TORRO-580837 format. One record per residue (C-alpha): residue in three letters; y, z, x. Coordinates in steps of 0.02 Angstrom, whole numbers, plus 32768, in hexadecimal, padded with zeros to 4 digits. Layout:
ALAYZX...
END
This chain:
METE0DF28115EFEMETE09828875E7BMETDFF028305E83METDFF1283E5F41METE01228F95F3BMETDF8829115EBALYSDF1028B35F2ALYSDF42291F5FBEARGDF2329BF5F5DPHEDE7A297B5F25LEUDE4729585FD9VALDE7A2A076010ARGDE142A525F83GLUDD7C29E95FB1LEUDD892A1B6068ARGDDA72AD4604BTHRDD272AF05FC1GLYDCA12A7F6006ARGDC942A1E5F62GLYDC7529665F78LYSDC1E297C6020ASPDBA728F2604FGLUDB0C29506087ARGDAA428B560AATRPDAC028C26166ARGDA5A29626165ARGD9BA2905613BARGD95328FD61D9ASPD916284B61B3GLUD9C227FE61A4LYSDA3827C0622APRODAEF27F86226ARGDB65278561C9GLUDC12275C6205GLYDC922774617DCYSDC2A27F4611EILEDC872857609AILEDC9428F76101TYRDCDD289B6196ASPDD592838612CLEUDD9328D360CFPHEDDA92935616FLEUDE1328AC61BDALADE7528A4611CPHEDEA2295B6137METDF30292661AAPHEDF8328DD6110ALADF45295B6092PHEDF6B29FF60E9GLUE02529F660C3ALADFFB2A04600BASPDFC62ABA6022THRE0072B1B60B7SERDFEA2BC7606CLYSDF6B2BF360F1ALADF4B2BB661A2LEUDEAE2B5361C3SERDE402BAB6243VALDDA82B4A6280CYSDD0D2B8662DDLEUDCBD2B076351GLYDC052B03637ELYSDB552AD1634FPHEDB2F2B3A62B8ASPDA772B1462A1ALADA382BC6628DMETDAD92C126246HISDAB02CAF62A9ALADB0F2D4F62D2GLYDB6F2CFA635EHISDBAE2C7662E4PHEDBE12CFE626BALADC472D4E62F6LEUDCA72CAA6305ALADCC52CA5624AALADD022D59624AARGDD802D3362D4ALADDB92C94627EALADDD32CF361DBALADE502D626236LEUDEB42CC76265GLYDEB22C6661C3GLUDE3B2C10614CPRODD952C0461ABVALDD362B6061AFMETDC992B426218VALDCA62A946265SERDC0E2A4162B0PHEDBD4299062D6SERDB5029316276GLYDAD828B262BEMETDAE228F46370ALADA2628EF638DGLNDA17283B6352VALDAAD27FE63B6LEUDA7328546456GLYD9BD2827643ETRPD98028D8642BGLYD8E128FD63CCVALD902291D6314LYSD8C929C962DBLEUD8D82A386244PROD9722AA86241VALD9652B656249THRD9CD2B7961ABALAD9A22B076119PRODA2E2A9060E6SERDA242ACC6032ASPDA322B82606CARGDAD12B7160D1ALADB422B94603BARGDAE82C39601FVALDAFC2C6D60D4LEUDBB62C4460CEALADBC32CAC602FLEUDB6C2D3D6087TRPDBE92D306116SERDC7B2D27609DALADC3F2DC26041LYSDC282E1F60E4LEUDCD82DF5611DGLYDD242E256075ASPDDDE2E1D604AGLYDDC52D7A5FEDVALDD8E2D1B6089VALDD2F2C7B6065VALDCD62C2F60FAGLYDCC32B7360ECGLUDC6F2AED6154HISDC872A366179SERDC3629B661E8ILEDC792925624CALADC0A28906278PHEDBE428A36330GLYDBE127E8634CGLYDC9927DF631DVALDCD2285F639EARGDC522850642AALADCC127E8649CLYSDD5A2858648ETHRDD9428B3652APRODDAF296F6519GLUDE6A29536507GLUDE5228CB6483PHEDDDD293F6425VALDE6329C6641CASPDEE3294363E7METDE6E29146357LEUDE6B29C9631CVALDF2929CF6322ASPDF31293062BAMETDEBD297F623CGLYDF392A0C6220VALDED52A946276ASNDF3B2B2F62A2ALADEBD2B996301ILEDE192B7C635DVALDD8C2BF8637DALADCFB2BD263F2GLYDC782C2E6457GLUDC8D2C4B6510ASNDC062BC96537TYRDC502B4064C9ARGDC552A906512PHEDCAD29FB64C5GLYDCEC294B64E6TYRDC9128B76531LYSDBF828EF6594ALADC2929A5656DALADCB3299B65F1GLYDD1F2A2165A0ASPDCFC2ADC659FALADD4A2B73654AALADDD32B8165CCALADE022AC965B5LEUDE052AE364F9GLNDE812B71650EGLYDEEC2B0A6584PHEDEF52A6F6517GLYDF0F2ADA647DALADFA12B3764CCLYSDFF92A9364F5ARGDFED2A5F643FGLYE01D2B0263EELEUDF6E2B2F63B5LYSDF302BE163BCVALDE872BE06414GLUDE152C786414VALDD7A2C806482VALDCF82CFA6441ASNDC782D5264AFLEUDBC22D28648DVALDB632DA36421ARGDAD92DF86483ALADA282E006441ALAD9CD2EA66435GLUD9562E7464C0PROD9802E006552ASPD9122D6A6577ALAD8F12D316629THRD8EF2C7A65F3LEUD9682C736562GLYD9E82CF2659DASPDA262D8C6543GLNDA972D3C64C1VALDA6D2D13640DSERDA4E2C5963FCSERD9FC2BDB6388THRD97C2BB96411ARGD94D2C726418VALD93E2C7B635AARGD8C82BE5635FALAD8612C3763E8ALAD8522CD86382LEUD8182C7762E9GLND79A2C156350ARGD7482CB66388GLYD7542D0762DDASPD7CF2D8D6314ILED82C2D9D626FVALD8812E3F62A2ALAD8D52DEB6337ALAD8FF2D4E62D5ASND94F2DB06247GLUD9AE2E1E62C2METD9FC2D866314LEUDA202D31626EGLYDA6D2DCC6221ARGDA052DAE6184GLUD9522D856153HISD9172CD96188ARGD90A2C6C60ECLEUD88F2BDD60E2VALD8B32B5D605AVALD8252AEF601CASPD8542A585FB4VALD7E62A485F19SERD84A29C25EC0GLYD7DD292D5EEFVALD75228E95E82ALAD6CB29145F01ALAD70B29C65F16GLND71629E05E5BASND666299E5E40SERD6202A0A5ECBLEUD6752AA55E87ARGD63C2A805DD7VALD5862A6E5E0EALAD58D2B155E69LEUD5DC2B6F5DD6GLUD5652B295D55GLYD4CA2B505DBBASPD4602BEC5DAEGLYD4932C2F5E57GLUD51F2CAA5E7BLEUD5782C475F02ALAD60A2BCE5EFELEUD61A2B5D5F96LEUD6B92B0C5FD7SERD6AE2A85605BLEUD71E2AA260F0GLUD73329E660FEASND7B92A026079ALAD8102A8E60D9GLUD8CB2A7360F2ASND8CF2AE2618CVALD8662B376211PROD7DA2BA861D1PROD79D2C3C6239METD6F92C426298ASPD6562C4C6237GLYD62F2CF861F3GLND6412D6B615ETYRD6EF2DA3612DLYSD74B2E1360B7VALD7C82DA3605EARGD8472D945FD4ILED8312CF65F6BTHRD8B32CA15EFEVALD8882C0D5E90ASPD90E2B865E7FPROD9992BEC5ED2SERDA492BC15E9DPRODAB82B7D5F29GLYDB1E2C095F75ASPDACA2C935F0EILEDABC2D365F71SERDA8C2DA85EE0GLND9CC2DA55EF8ALAD9C32DC25E3DASND92A2D545E24ALAD8D22D7D5EC7VALD8232DC75ECFGLUD7DF2E295F63THRD72B2E005F8CSERD6C02DC1601CCYSD6912D146057SERD6302CC160E3ILED6542C28614CSERD5C82BBE6195TYRD5882B0C6197GLYD6372ACE6170ARGD63E2B2A60CBLEUD6942BC36085THRD6222C246011METD6532CA85F90ASND6072CFE5EF9LYSD6402C9A5E63TYRD6392D345DF4ASPD6B02D945E66VALD7302D085E57SERD7202CDA5DA0ASPD7BE2C6F5DA0ILED7702BF55E1AARGD7262B985D87PHED7D82B675D58ALAD8092B2C5E07ARGD85E2A835E01ARGD8CD2A7A5E9CALAD89F2AF45F25VALD84A2B975F52ALAD8AA2C085FCAVALD8492C856034ASPD8A52D11608EPHED8392D5A6119LEUD8462E176123SERD7BE2E4161A2ARGD71A2E0461E8SERD68D2E6E61A5SERD5FD2E1A6202LYSD5D62D916280SERD5392D65621FTYRD52C2CB661D7ALAD4BD2C676156ASND4092C8B618CGLYD44E2CD4622CVALD4802C28626CSERD52E2BE7628EGLYD54D2B39624AARGD5F52B00628CTRPD64B2A6C623B
END
């Protein structure tokens, strides 16, 4: 019995702190796996939650690709109801046959965004996130989906007014409230956050689609406004090819260091010249900006170019280079030509 209780407490800690998460599903070249660690741990919550009932579990439901201002509004409301956890579904694009594309927010940067949200909410709030394999819940009816949340030990649910769930998206926000009420769950439906400028095609609400559109046209001001922070591009430099390319650039006589956007974890903005803040090998969840350097860079021909002397620490880069886009200073590209990747 003692061993069982210890195991339960361990599972709660893993779920609530995010330690032990299996991030492999986030790789865009990998299909979702049934029985992945995140999914197993989340289902185990129905057994583990009784080990620590000090705070209600309040989940936000949605697709949190961009982690934009609208998603933060959900987290803020969930924090008022209990311990906030953002719950999304992995592998949806592969299961439904959608085209695979880079996320707006880099997988390795999500911990930092959650830390920013937690700091903004204050009062010791820690916003967490977990993912459920979409293939394991796709066939559930809206009512069965809510039953699953009850079994997991969820106490409160927060969703946007346009949220759809259940098989073939048959359930809406009203159905979520109805099923939740029958099962003793508190369900809060949050109004969509409006963007500064309406869009005839995309509507007037903040959305991941609108953030993507702003990045594609190089409108960093609009993208950052909807995100509630600067857009951060993370370029992986851990591979042998990336390290060799970086070393050649740094050891050459020129002033430029080039990063291939083939190694980008997330969506870069449109070609152009930008004012940026660069961090070499950022620590997961670090929001201090202690090692960041403000400089300029350009994007063209599938490469991000910066002055290697402005970012002296780049010679020590071993894992990743994070680029926060502050503004677009020019639409000019290398030699006046745009070379899209």
